[in-house]
C-alpha positions in Angstrom: 7.8 7.9 -30.9 7.5 4.2 -31.5 7.4 1.2 -29.2 9.4 -1.9 -30.0 8.6 -4.9 -27.8 11.4 -7.4 -28.5 10.4 -10.4 -26.6 9.1 -13.9 -26.1 6.1 -15.7 -27.6 4.9 -18.8 -25.8 2.0 -21.2 -26.3 0.5 -21.5 -22.8 -0.9 -24.8 -21.5 -2.7 -23.9 -18.2 -3.8 -26.6 -15.8 -6.1 -25.8 -12.8 -5.1 -28.1 -9.9 -6.0 -28.7 -6.3 -2.4 -28.2 -5.2 1.0 -27.8 -6.9 2.7 -31.0 -7.9 5.2 -32.5 -5.5 8.2 -34.7 -6.5 7.1 -38.2 -7.7 3.4 -37.1 -7.6 0.9 -37.6 -10.5 -2.2 -35.4 -10.3 -5.3 -35.1 -12.4 -6.0 -31.5 -13.4 -9.5 -30.0 -12.9 -9.3 -28.2 -16.3 -6.9 -27.3 -19.1 -6.8 -24.2 -21.3 -4.5 -23.5 -24.3 -3.7 -19.9 -25.1 -1.2 -17.3 -26.1 1.4 -15.9 -23.7 5.0 -15.3 -23.1 6.1 -12.1 -21.3 7.0 -10.4 -24.4 3.7 -11.1 -26.2 1.7 -10.2 -23.1 3.4 -6.8 -22.8 2.7 -6.2 -26.5 -0.9 -7.1 -26.0 -1.1 -4.8 -23.0 0.3 -1.9 -25.1 -2.2 -2.5 -27.9 -5.2 -2.8 -25.6 -4.1 0.4 -23.9 -4.5 2.0 -27.3 -0.9 2.4 -28.4 0.8 1.3 -31.6 3.4 -1.4 -30.9 5.9 -3.4 -33.0 6.7 -6.9 -31.8 10.0 -8.4 -32.7 10.9 -12.0 -31.9 10.8 -15.5 -33.2 8.3 -18.3 -33.7 8.8 -21.8 -35.1 7.1 -23.6 -38.0 4.0 -24.0 -35.7 3.8 -20.2 -35.0 1.4 -18.9 -37.7 -1.6 -18.9 -35.3 0.5 -16.7 -32.9 1.3 -14.3 -35.7 -2.3 -14.1 -36.7 -3.3 -13.5 -33.0 -0.9 -10.6 -32.7 -2.2 -9.0 -35.9 -5.8 -9.5 -34.7 -4.8 -7.4 -31.7 -3.4 -4.6 -33.8 0.2 -5.4 -33.3 2.8 -4.8 -36.0 4.6 -8.1 -36.8 7.1 -6.8 -39.4 10.1 -7.9 -37.3 8.7 -11.3 -36.3 10.7 -14.2 -37.9 9.6 -17.8 -38.5 12.4 -20.2 -37.6 12.3 -23.4 -39.6 14.7 -25.1 -37.2 12.9 -24.4 -33.9 9.6 -24.9 -32.2 7.6 -21.9 -30.8 8.3 -21.5 -27.1 5.7 -22.9 -24.7 4.8 -22.8 -21.0 3.3 -25.3 -18.7 1.3 -23.4 -16.0 -0.2 -24.9 -12.9 -2.9 -22.6 -11.3 -4.1 -23.3 -7.7 -6.4 -20.8 -6.0 -5.2 -17.9 -8.0 -1.5 -18.6 -7.6 0.7 -20.3 -10.3 3.8 -22.2 -11.0 5.3 -22.0 -14.5 7.7 -24.2 -16.5 9.0 -22.6 -19.7 10.6 -24.1 -22.8 12.3 -21.3 -24.7 12.3 -22.8 -28.2 12.6 -20.2 -30.9 12.8 -17.4 -28.2 16.3 -18.5 -27.6 17.3 -18.3 -31.2 17.4 -14.4 -31.5 20.5 -13.5 -33.4 22.7 -10.4 -33.5 21.8 -10.1 -37.2 18.1 -10.1 -36.4 18.7 -7.4 -33.8 20.7 -5.2 -36.1 18.1 -5.5 -38.9 15.2 -4.7 -36.5 16.8 -1.7 -34.8 17.5 0.0 -38.2 13.8 1.0 -38.2 13.9 2.8 -34.9 15.3 6.1 -33.8 16.3 8.2 -30.7 13.3 8.7 -28.4 11.7 5.4 -29.3 11.2 2.8 -26.5 12.6 -0.7 -26.4 10.7 -3.1 -24.1 12.4 -6.2 -22.9 12.0 -9.2 -20.5 14.4 -12.0 -19.7 13.0 -14.7 -22.0 15.0 -14.2 -25.2 18.6 -14.7 -26.2 21.3 -12.1 -26.8 19.9 -9.5 -24.4 23.2 -7.8 -23.5 23.9 -7.2 -27.2 20.4 -6.0 -27.7 20.6 -3.5 -24.8 24.0 -2.2 -26.1 22.8 -1.8 -29.7 19.6 0.0 -28.6 21.6 2.4 -26.4 23.8 3.3 -29.3 20.7 4.0 -31.3 19.4 6.3 -28.6 16.4 4.2 -27.6 15.0 4.3 -24.1 15.0 0.8 -22.5 12.3 -0.6 -20.3 13.4 -4.0 -18.8 11.1 -6.4 -16.9 13.7 -8.6 -15.1 11.6 -11.7 -15.3 12.1 -14.5 -15.1 15.1 -14.0 -12.9 18.3 -15.9 -13.4 21.9 -15.2 -12.3 22.8 -14.2 -15.9 21.0 -10.9 -15.3 23.8 -9.9 -13.0 26.1 -9.7 -16.1 23.8 -7.6 -18.2 24.7 -3.9 -18.8 21.9 -2.7 -16.4 23.3 0.8 -16.4 21.8 1.2 -19.8 18.2 0.5 -18.5 16.0 3.6 -18.1 13.2 1.8 -16.3 13.7 -1.5 -14.4 10.6 -3.4 -13.4 10.9 -6.1 -10.7 8.8 -8.1 -8.3 9.8 -9.1 -4.8 11.9 -12.1 -5.8 13.7 -10.3 -8.6 14.3 -7.2 -6.4 15.9 -9.2 -3.6 18.1 -11.1 -6.0 19.4 -8.0 -7.8 19.8 -6.2 -4.5 21.7 -9.1 -3.0 19.5 -9.5 0.0 17.3 -12.4 1.2 15.0 -10.2 3.2 12.2 -8.3 1.4 11.2 -4.9 2.7 10.1 -2.7 -0.1 11.7 0.6 0.8 15.0 -1.0 1.9 15.3 -3.1 -1.2 14.5 -0.1 -3.5 17.2 1.9 -1.7 19.7 -0.9 -2.3 18.8 -1.1 -6.0 19.0 2.7 -6.3 22.5 2.6 -4.9 23.4 -0.1 -7.4 21.7 1.5 -10.4 21.5 5.3 -9.6 20.5 6.4 -13.1 17.7 3.9 -13.4 14.0 4.5 -12.6 12.8 1.6 -10.4 9.4 0.0 -10.5 8.6 -2.7 -7.9 5.4 -4.7 -8.1 4.5 -6.6 -4.9 1.2 -8.3 -5.8 -1.7 -7.5 -3.5 0.7 -5.3 -1.4 0.7 -2.7 -4.2 3.5 -1.2 -6.2 6.4 1.1 -5.5 8.5 3.6 -7.6 11.9 5.2 -6.9 14.1 7.6 -8.9 16.5 10.3 -8.0 13.8 12.7 -7.1 10.8 10.8 -5.6 9.5 7.7 -4.0 5.9 6.6 -4.6 3.5 3.9 -3.4 0.2 2.9 -5.0 -2.0 0.3 -3.1 -3.9 -2.4 -4.9 -7.7 -2.7 -5.1 -9.0 -5.7 -3.2 -10.1 -8.3 -5.7 -10.6 -12.1 -5.8 -7.7 -13.4 -7.9 -8.5 -16.3 -10.2 -5.2 -16.5 -12.2 -2.2 -14.2 -11.7 -0.2 -15.4 -14.8 -0.2 -12.2 -16.7 -0.6 -9.7 -13.9 3.0 -8.4 -14.0 3.0 -8.1 -17.7 -0.3 -6.3 -17.7 1.1 -3.9 -15.1 4.3 -3.3 -17.1 2.5 -2.7 -20.3 -0.1 -0.3 -18.9 2.5 1.6 -16.8 4.7 2.4 -19.8 1.6 3.0 -22.0 0.5 5.6 -19.4 4.0 7.3 -19.5 4.0 7.3 -23.3 0.6 8.9 -23.3 1.8 11.8 -21.1 0.5 10.6 -17.7 2.5 11.3 -14.5 4.4 8.4 -13.0 1.8 8.1 -10.2 -1.1 8.2 -12.6 0.6 5.6 -14.8 1.0 3.4 -11.7 -2.7 3.8 -10.9 -3.7 2.9 -14.4 -1.4 -0.2 -14.4 -2.8 -1.2 -11.0 -6.3 -1.1 -12.2 -5.5 -3.0 -15.4 -3.7 -5.7 -13.4 -6.5 -5.9 -11.0 -8.9 -6.8 -13.8 -6.5 -9.3 -15.4 -6.1 -11.4 -12.2 -9.9 -12.0 -12.1 -9.7 -13.8 -15.5 -8.2 -17.0 -16.6 -5.3 -17.1 -19.1 -2.4 -14.9 -20.0 -2.9 -12.7 -23.0 -6.6 -13.4 -22.9 -6.9 -11.9 -19.5 -5.5 -8.4 -20.4 -8.2 -5.8 -20.4 -9.0 -3.2 -23.1 -8.5 0.4 -22.0 -12.3 1.1 -22.2 -12.8 -1.4 -19.3 -10.7 0.8 -17.0 -13.0 3.9 -17.4 
């Protein structure tokens, strides 16, 4: 079994601020940190640091060689990563205030994924392999359909949410991971109550296993046979930027390593709890040895 993370790569510019910017306001940042991120890259890093072999497919610009080197240094296969001479690598502007964040994303090369690149990449993967996705690259519906035809299992982290997700072939997704905002949007409700929202999502996507992360309130799981809840450990959050990506990566890593769903949730919860106590995105994701 192989894991293919087909996803975004962003240079992150993280600014620590006293409060989030308001319209017409100019604010001096307390600090600035440049690093590697993007939900796709973060999830790949989480897989690798959990001890699994992962292939990352995606696109960087002419400025992307440091990113390629970083992935390789973390043990990630970059055979299906393309350098785009006509686009810049994606980047994100991140404001962090007392552990919470606001993020502005420029897709860049992430939005230049072609059907040809998808077809070429999927040739190397077989039934039983996992395809890991998030909503930061182009041509996702085509990618989902092509992967399903190849017999791959699909893990989709529906972040960041936009209305285009409602047109995706979600019935092809094996595991859907959402936070509170994404869950409510997909379920068509403005009121968040975990069990009720999960029930609505299960009615909408009955064949899909549902994973809901609710920050410090813990995480929830629902499929046709069971409903689970795992609470969070109490920690002092410094930066939550990669918390969800860390959770997603470690959850699927647990499943792929033979853990039960509940044990995979506990592993993911512990990993995310460590990540939020550190600054940065990919840099905050812990090694598996730190969880023992």
